[in-house]
Every structure is written in C-alpha cells, then in structure tokens.
C-alpha positions, 0 to 999 in steps of 0.5 A: 517609821514610815516603812511599815506596811498597812497591816491592820492590827489583829489583836485589837477590836474587830469593829468600831461604832460611831456616836450618834447625834441624838437618841430622840427619834424625831430629831433623828428623822430631821437630821437624816432628811437635812443631811440627805438634802444637803448631800443631794444638793452637793451631788447636783451642784458639782455634777452640774459644774462638771457637765457645763465645763465638759459640754461648753467649749468656751469653758475649756480653759485651765481655770475651768479644768481645775474647777471641774476636777475640784467638783469631782473631788467634792463628789467623791469626798462627800460620798466616802462619808455621807452614805455611811453617816446617813445609815447610822442616823436612820435606825440602829447604829451599825458597826464598821470593821477595823478594815472598813474604818481604815479604808474610809480614813485612807480615802477621806485623807487622800481626797481631802489632801488632794482638795487642798493641793488643788486649791494651791494649783488654782491659785498658781493658775490665777497668778499666771493669768493676772500677772503674766497674761500675755504668756498665760497660754504658753505657760498653762498648757494642757500637759502642765495642767494634767501633770499638776493634777496628777502630782496633787493626787500622787502626793495625797495618796503617798501621805495618806497611805503612810499616815493610815498605815502608821495609825492602824499599827496601833493596838485598840483595846476592847472588842467594840470601841465608840468613835465620837465622830461620824467618820473614821477621821484621824484624831478621834481614832487616835484617841481610842488607841491604848498605847503611846501616841505621841509619835503618831500625833507628831506625824499627824502634825507634819502631814497637816503642815505639808497638806495645809500650811505649805499650800496655804503659804503658797496661796498667800504668796500668789495672792500678794503678787496678784494684789500687786498686779491688780493695783497696777491696773489703771481702769476701775473696770479692769481691776473689778474683773481681775478681782472677781476672778479671784474672789470666788477661789479665795472664799473657798480657800479661807473656808477650807483651810480655816476649818481643817486647820482648827481640827488638825493643827490645833494642840490636842489640849485645846480641842474637844471631840465635840468641837472637832465633830461640829467643825467636820460638818462644815468641811463635809457639807458646807464647803462642798455645797458652797463650791458650786454656788460660789463659782456659779453665782460669782462667775458670769461665764459659768452662769451664762453657760448654765443659762444657755444650756437650760434655755437650749434644752427648753427650746428643744423640748418645746419644738 
C-alpha cells in the first residue's frame, strides 16, 4: 500500500477550486486585510526571534536553537498556505491544478508534522535541563540537537510523501471540484474522491497517531518528570524559574496538538467540513502568531536581547 509512487491520477479533474469565505465584496476586503495583517505579524514576529537568537551569543543554547528552528518552520508553514488563500479572497476564485494541490498538501503535512515532532524534542530538552541540570551540557550537545532536528524533518518527509502519494492515486470525478476549505488539506480532499476511501482514512488515522498522539504522550511523560523535579526544589524562586521555562512551551503544545487532533483524529461522522475549516484557521494563523508572543513575553532572556538590540540600534542611529 505504501509502495505506490506519487503519480497523480490523470483520469481525474485537472483542477480544484477553494470555497470562498463570503461573496460580499466588503467582507472580502475586510478578510483580506485581516489575514494579510496576521500573516505579516507572523513573518515579523518569527523573523525577529530568528534574528535575535542568531545575533546574540547568550541565546546560543539548545533551547533557543530549537526555538529558532520552530520559528523558521512557522514562517514556511504559513507561507505554503496564506499567499494562495489571499489570492482567492481578493477577486475571482483561482483554480489550482491537481499537481499544485498535491504539492501544497505535501509541504503542508511535512511542515506541520515537523512542527509536532520538534515540540516533542523541545520537551525532552526541558526535561534534561530541569531533571539533569549538571549533565545538561554533556547530553544536549550541538551534534545531538542537529541530529534530532534532522530526524524530525526526515520522519515528517517520509510520512508526508507516503500519505500524499496514497491520496492522489484516488480518482476524482469531474473536471473541476470545489474544496470546502482554504487549502488542500487531507480530509477535505479525501471527501472529493469518487472511490472507497476507508483504507485511506485508516492510513490517515495511523499517520495522525504517529504525528500527534505519540509525540504528545512523550511530552506528557516528560512533564510528569519535570513536575516531579520542580516540586522537589526547595526555594519558591527556584520553582518559579523552573516553571517559567516550561510554561511557554506547554501553552504552545496544548494549542497545537489540541486543534490538530480535532481535525485529524476525530471520527469522520462527528465532524463537519465547516468546523474543520474554522479549526484550521487556528493552527494556520493563531498558533504561528502566538509562538513569538508567548516565547518573548514570558521569557526574560529573549525580552532582554530584543530590548538591547533595539536600544543598541537607536543609539547607533543617534550617534
């Protein structure tokens, strides 16, 4: 089943179109401006984190290395979806060819899966930092950090390639089919197939478990050990500092895994296409936007680095 090559079915339609959010021109303009603003904020916020981490030697630690990679993923993740989405909101709906839909699905699933795996890696980093602080630098070496990121990307690529290839061997009846979504996500595209999709849905659940459930369980186990270690810290200040280093990550984890699980792990009989589309807006816009906000507003190291960078630039311009 997984050995089939990603050859697009040529007997199906040549293109898809996305269902619009509204047909009222005034609302289209408002939605376009709103989503454009959110997209620009995502780009600016995550680019700022990458710039701060790369330019400040005090932030060259495993935790910020992973945070930098997470921000880069968020930029790529939203850029796969939002520009095409904006072009369809503004003016007439533009069709996307079958190959283009397959490419968008592949990159979307790859980047989203890598995001989930990376959050699990970041939980392991926090576990080592809090439960084994004396051995932290010996365990979390630069080589290990790079290897874990490469493994996350490699596993995501493998799962995404197999899933996308399997879906696009299905027949899609008709010349132009409407997707009730703003991107070529897996569930809405599966609904358009004119064939038995029970095997494909089963494969989707398996991939969902590997990408969402397994990493989330590993994160939960990590935080059980972390919580146990924090409770053993005698000073209130020490407990507060240890908890503050984990709370930002935990907030992002709950938001990301919660929304994705609602779309990919719920039984099809209990979901609706409109619900899936609304939830997808959360992990397309809200999570990538909150990542830089959460990690900067709740992290004094990043806030200090940003403040020093702004003050330093202002001082250089004044002189």
